[in-house]
C-alpha positions in Angstrom: 5.7 -0.5 32.7 7.9 -2.0 30.0 6.1 -2.8 26.7 8.1 -5.0 24.3 7.0 -5.3 20.7 8.3 -8.0 18.5 8.2 -6.8 14.9 8.6 -3.4 13.3 6.0 -3.6 10.5 2.9 -1.4 10.3 1.2 -3.1 13.2 4.1 -3.0 15.6 5.0 0.6 14.7 1.4 1.8 15.0 1.2 0.1 18.5 4.4 1.8 19.6 3.3 5.2 18.4 -0.1 4.9 20.1 1.5 3.6 23.3 3.6 6.8 23.4 0.7 9.0 22.5 -1.4 7.6 25.4 1.4 7.4 28.0 4.5 9.4 28.6 5.7 6.9 31.3 5.6 3.6 29.6 9.0 2.2 28.4 8.8 0.9 24.9 11.2 -1.5 23.1 10.7 -2.6 19.6 12.6 -5.7 18.3 13.2 -6.6 14.6 15.8 -8.8 12.9 14.9 -7.6 9.5 15.8 -3.9 9.7 16.9 -1.2 12.1 14.0 1.0 11.3 10.4 0.7 10.1 10.0 1.0 6.4 6.9 0.8 4.1 6.6 -2.8 2.9 4.2 -1.9 0.0 7.1 0.2 -1.3 9.5 -2.8 -1.5 9.0 -3.3 -5.3 9.9 0.3 -6.0 13.4 0.0 -4.6 14.2 -2.8 -7.1 12.6 -0.9 -9.9 14.7 2.2 -9.2 11.8 4.5 -8.4 12.7 4.8 -4.7 15.7 4.4 -2.4 15.5 2.4 0.8 15.7 5.6 2.8 12.8 7.0 0.9 10.6 4.1 2.1 11.0 5.1 5.8 7.9 7.1 6.9 9.8 8.5 9.9 13.3 10.0 10.2 15.7 7.9 12.1 15.7 10.4 15.0 11.9 10.0 15.4 12.4 6.9 17.6 14.9 8.4 19.9 12.8 11.6 20.2 9.8 9.6 21.2 11.8 7.3 23.5 11.1 4.1 21.6 14.1 1.9 21.9 15.0 -0.2 18.9 16.8 -3.6 19.1 18.1 -5.2 15.9 17.9 -8.9 16.4 15.8 -12.1 16.0 13.7 -13.3 18.9 14.6 -17.0 19.4 12.6 -17.7 22.6 9.7 -16.3 24.5 10.0 -17.2 28.2 6.6 -16.4 29.5 7.3 -17.9 33.0 10.0 -15.2 33.6 8.4 -12.6 31.3 11.3 -12.2 29.0 12.2 -12.5 25.3 15.5 -13.9 24.3 17.2 -12.2 21.3 19.7 -14.1 19.1 19.9 -16.9 21.6 21.6 -14.9 24.3 20.2 -11.5 25.3 17.2 -11.5 27.6 14.9 -8.5 27.5 12.3 -8.5 30.3 8.7 -7.2 29.6 5.6 -6.4 31.5 3.4 -6.5 28.4 4.4 -8.1 25.2 3.0 -7.7 21.7 3.7 -10.2 18.9 3.6 -8.4 15.6 5.8 -10.8 13.6 3.9 -10.6 10.4 3.9 -13.2 7.6 6.3 -15.3 5.7 5.9 -16.8 2.2 4.3 -20.2 1.8 6.3 -23.2 0.7 4.6 -26.4 -0.2 7.4 -28.9 -0.2 8.2 -28.4 -3.9 11.4 -30.4 -4.9 14.1 -27.8 -5.3 12.4 -25.0 -3.3 15.6 -24.3 -1.3 17.9 -24.0 -4.3 20.0 -20.9 -4.8 18.0 -18.5 -6.9 14.7 -19.3 -5.4 13.1 -16.6 -3.2 10.0 -15.1 -1.9 9.3 -11.4 -2.2 8.3 -10.2 1.3 11.3 -8.9 3.3 14.4 -6.8 2.8 16.4 -10.0 2.8 14.2 -11.3 -0.1 14.9 -8.1 -2.0 18.6 -8.4 -1.4 18.6 -12.0 -2.6 16.6 -11.0 -5.8 19.0 -8.1 -6.4 22.1 -10.2 -6.0 20.7 -12.8 -8.4 19.5 -10.4 -11.1 22.7 -10.0 -13.1 22.8 -13.8 -13.6 19.5 -14.5 -15.2 17.4 -13.3 -18.2 14.3 -15.4 -17.6 12.4 -15.8 -14.3 9.4 -17.8 -13.2 6.8 -16.7 -10.7 4.8 -19.3 -8.9 1.4 -18.3 -7.5 -1.0 -15.4 -8.3 -2.2 -12.6 -6.1 -0.8 -9.2 -5.2 2.8 -10.2 -4.4 3.0 -12.3 -7.6 1.9 -9.4 -9.8 4.3 -7.0 -8.0 7.3 -9.4 -8.6 6.2 -9.8 -12.3 6.3 -6.0 -12.7 9.6 -5.8 -11.0 11.3 -8.3 -13.2 9.6 -6.9 -16.3 10.8 -3.4 -15.7 14.3 -4.7 -15.4 14.0 -6.3 -18.8 13.6 -9.9 -17.7 11.4 -12.5 -19.5 8.7 -13.6 -17.1 6.7 -16.9 -17.0 3.9 -16.8 -14.5 2.3 -20.0 -13.2 -1.1 -19.7 -11.7 -3.0 -22.8 -10.7 -6.5 -21.2 -10.8 -8.5 -20.9 -13.9 -8.5 -17.1 -13.6 -6.1 -14.6 -12.0 -7.0 -14.1 -8.3 -10.5 -15.4 -9.0 -11.0 -16.5 -5.4 -11.1 -12.7 -4.7 -12.1 -11.0 -7.9 -15.3 -11.7 -9.8 -14.9 -13.3 -13.2 -15.1 -10.1 -15.3 -12.5 -8.3 -13.2 -10.2 -11.4 -13.1 -10.4 -11.5 -16.9 -9.5 -7.9 -17.1 -6.3 -8.5 -15.0 -5.4 -11.4 -17.2 -5.6 -9.1 -20.3 -3.5 -6.5 -18.6 -0.8 -9.0 -17.6 -0.6 -10.6 -21.1 -0.6 -7.1 -22.7 2.7 -6.6 -20.9 4.0 -9.7 -22.7 4.1 -11.8 -19.5 3.9 -15.5 -20.2 0.9 -16.1 -17.9 -0.1 -19.8 -17.7 -3.4 -20.4 -16.0 -4.5 -23.8 -14.6 -0.8 -24.6 -14.4 1.1 -25.7 -11.2 4.7 -26.0 -10.3 5.8 -29.6 -10.1 9.6 -29.3 -9.5 12.4 -26.8 -9.5 15.5 -28.2 -11.1 19.0 -27.2 -10.1 22.4 -27.4 -11.8 25.6 -28.9 -10.4 26.2 -25.8 -8.3 22.9 -26.0 -6.5 21.4 -23.1 -8.5 18.0 -23.1 -10.1 18.2 -23.8 -13.9 14.6 -24.8 -14.8 11.1 -25.4 -13.6 8.9 -28.4 -14.4 5.1 -27.7 -14.6 2.0 -29.8 -14.2 1.7 -29.7 -18.0 5.0 -31.7 -18.2 6.8 -28.6 -19.6 10.4 -27.9 -18.7 11.1 -24.2 -18.7 14.7 -23.1 -18.5 14.9 -20.2 -15.9 17.6 -18.6 -13.7 15.3 -17.4 -11.0 12.1 -18.6 -9.3 9.9 -16.4 -7.2 7.6 -18.2 -4.7 4.5 -16.0 -4.2 1.8 -18.6 -3.5 0.4 -16.6 -0.6 1.8 -16.1 2.9 1.2 -17.6 6.3 1.6 -16.2 9.9 5.3 -16.1 11.0 5.4 -18.1 14.2 9.2 -18.7 14.3 9.6 -16.7 17.5 7.0 -18.8 19.3 8.7 -22.1 19.1 9.0 -23.7 22.5 6.7 -21.2 24.2 3.3 -21.9 25.9 1.5 -19.3 23.8 -1.3 -21.1 21.9 -1.2 -21.1 18.1 -3.3 -22.5 15.3 -2.6 -21.2 11.9 -1.5 -18.1 13.6 -1.2 -16.8 17.2 -4.6 -17.4 18.7 -6.2 -14.3 20.2 -9.6 -13.1 21.4 -11.5 -10.0 20.1 -9.3 -7.8 22.3 -6.1 -9.3 20.7 -5.1 -11.1 23.9 -3.4 -14.5 23.8 -3.9 -17.3 26.4 -1.0 -15.9 28.4 -1.6 -13.0 30.7 0.1 -9.8 29.4 0.9 -11.2 25.9 -0.9 -9.8 22.9 -0.7 -10.5 19.1 -1.9 -8.4 16.2 -1.4 -8.0 12.5 -0.7 -10.7 10.0 0.4 -13.2 12.6 -2.8 -13.0 14.7 -5.6 -15.5 14.3 -8.8 -14.1 15.9 -10.9 -16.8 17.4 -14.6 -16.9 16.3 -17.6 -18.8 17.7 -17.6 -22.6 17.2 -18.5 -23.5 13.7 -16.9 -20.4 12.1 -13.4 -20.2 10.6 -11.0 -18.1 12.7 -10.0 -14.9 11.0 -6.5 -14.1 9.7 -6.2 -10.9 7.7 -2.9 -10.1 6.2 -3.6 -6.6 4.9 -1.8 -3.3 5.6 -5.0 -1.4 6.5 -6.2 -3.9 9.1 -2.7 -4.2 10.6 -2.7 -0.5 11.3 -6.2 -0.7 12.9 -5.1 -3.6 15.1 -2.1 -1.6 16.2 -4.2 1.2 17.5 -6.6 -1.2 19.4 -3.9 -3.3 20.9 -2.0 -0.3 22.2 -5.0 0.8 24.2 -5.5 -2.8 25.6 -1.8 -3.1 26.5 -2.3 -0.1 28.7 -5.3 -1.7 30.5 -8.3 -1.0 28.2 -10.7 -3.7 27.1 -11.6 -2.6 23.6 -12.7 -5.1 21.0 -11.1 -5.0 17.6 -13.7 -4.2 15.0 -12.3 -4.2 11.4 -15.3 -2.2 10.2 -16.2 -2.1 6.5 -13.7 -4.0 4.4 -11.4 -2.1 2.2 -8.4 -2.9 0.1 -6.5 -1.4 -2.8 -3.8 -2.5 -5.2 -2.3 -2.1 -8.7 -2.0 -4.7 -11.4 0.7 -3.0 -13.5 -1.1 0.3 -14.3 -4.6 -1.0 -13.5 -5.7 0.4 -10.1 -8.1 -1.6 -8.0 -10.3 -0.6 -5.0 -12.8 -2.7 -3.1 -15.2 -1.7 -0.4 -17.5 -4.0 1.6 -18.5 -7.4 0.4 -17.7 -8.3 -3.2 -17.5 -12.1 -3.6 -14.9 -13.6 -6.0 -15.6 -15.9 -8.9 -15.2 -19.0 -6.8 -18.1 -17.8 -4.7 -20.2 -17.7 -7.9 -19.2 -21.2 -8.7 -20.4 -22.3 -5.3 -23.6 -20.4 -5.6 -22.7 -18.1 -2.7 -22.4 -14.8 -4.5 -24.8 -11.8 -4.3 -26.6 -10.0 -7.1 -24.7 -7.1 -8.6 -24.8 -4.6 -11.4 -21.7 -4.2 -13.6 -20.3 -1.7 -16.1 -17.2 -2.1 -18.2 -15.6 0.5 -20.5 -15.3 -0.7 -24.1 -11.5 -0.5 -23.8 -11.7 -3.3 -21.2 -9.5 -1.3 -18.8 -12.1 0.3 -16.5 -15.1 -1.2 -14.6 -17.4 -0.7 -11.7 -19.4 -3.3 -9.9 -22.0 -2.6 -7.2 -23.1 -5.5 -5.1 -26.5 -5.4 -3.3 -28.5 -7.6 -1.0 -32.2 -7.2 0.0 -32.2 -3.8 -1.7 -29.1 -2.4 0.1 -25.6 -1.9 -1.3 -23.1 -4.1 0.4 -20.0 -3.8 -1.8 -18.3 -1.7 -4.5 -15.5 -2.9 -6.8 -13.5 -0.3 -8.9 -11.1 -1.3 -11.6 -9.2 1.5 -13.4 -11.3 4.2 -11.8 -11.2 5.8 -8.3 -13.9 6.4 -5.8 -13.8 8.3 -2.6 -13.3 6.0 0.4 -15.5 7.9 2.8 -18.4 8.0 0.3 -18.4 4.3 -0.4 -18.0 3.5 3.3 -21.0 5.7 4.1 -23.2 4.1 1.5 -22.5 0.7 2.9 -22.7 1.7 6.6 -26.1 3.5 6.0 -27.4 0.5 3.9 -28.2 2.8 1.0 -30.3 1.4 -1.8 -28.9 0.7 -5.3 -31.1 3.5 -6.7 -29.7 6.0 -4.1 -26.1 5.0 -5.0 -26.7 5.3 -8.7 -28.3 8.7 -8.3 -25.3 9.9 -6.3 -22.4 8.4 -8.1 -21.2 12.0 -8.6 -20.4 12.2 -4.9 -17.9 9.3 -5.1 -16.0 10.2 -8.2 -12.3 11.0 -7.6 -10.6 11.1 -10.9 -11.2 14.5 -12.6 -11.8 12.7 -15.9 -14.2 10.2 -14.5 -17.4 12.3 -14.5 -17.2 13.6 -18.0 -16.0 10.3 -19.5 -18.0 7.5 -17.8 -20.7 8.9 -15.5 -23.6 8.7 -17.9 -22.5 5.4 -19.4 -22.3 3.8 -16.0 -25.8 4.9 -15.0 -27.3 3.9 -18.3 -25.8 0.4 -18.0 -26.8 0.0 -14.4 -30.3 1.3 -14.8 -30.0 4.7 -13.2 -31.6 7.8 -14.6 -29.5 9.6 -17.2 
């Protein structure tokens, strides 16, 4: 059997590794136009900042693929011919398959802004994006980032470390407040502004202005401001990358439509990771989850199903982590953002914040059981938080056992009693 994987991100690579673990006979081919080898996308920013080299971001030595008999093809899939069970690479080379996995990931959103295709305008998602930003860097001192979220804050830190002035346009009234509760969103805003980033909330991009050479020279905002800049980073979210599916009979919506077993409407064709849109019962919004952790989990499940299993993908208890400059963030389970509060859809929670405004803990509960934990500037143990939620532990139980979760060696002595006193636990 020949298994072909389109995409060499975390989902595609996890699927390839697990296919080989489970079968010594299956032939595996992985196709990517972005890079020859898999590399860690979360490490992209550190290459630009000088903390890592490209080769340092590759989790596996180049010989790993040959040793495990995983064939690598560097090229872009331009057509999927499901009738003849083949993918066409770069418009000419046909690669036949018995089973096919689409793990094409995401691409940055563009919303039709005038000037969005000018020279000096880029996303920050791929190696090609990084190369474009690097090539442009000697030619500008002031950059503008459009759109908040995790990619936006990464790009802000990248430019800041390289000594660039940064203006940050965020249309929401709080930073990432559709995900973070109000207090945590306000904390991130303080951190960003403390780094002397010109963060402008409730401000949208209206137009990108170019000079006579077709290069960005300014942005115009919804406040009617004209800001001279030499670079614009578009980080207003991502959407599934469906470029390879043009002209195919594989059903798509916002992403590649799949069932709970990550199967598409075409026999033998699967999709997983950022590009997959998991169908839900009528009346519910289909699920797209563009997160590294879920991409890895999908890769394991889809590998089994490509070999004939019928396993449902279960994302389990939600987890994510990130950094806002030096402020670390972890979330477990259900922690509604500030926009949920405005809609009246949030859940009760208890909250503690350090007087310095740089550490906080939120515990969300429902009907007496803890359903979510949000950490800012402190670290909790993943397995402990997951166990609390899975076992529907009470708020009192969690407060009495905070010691079990603490990870930072300084956390217990510095904050333990203050957190419990604030949240109502025994001292």
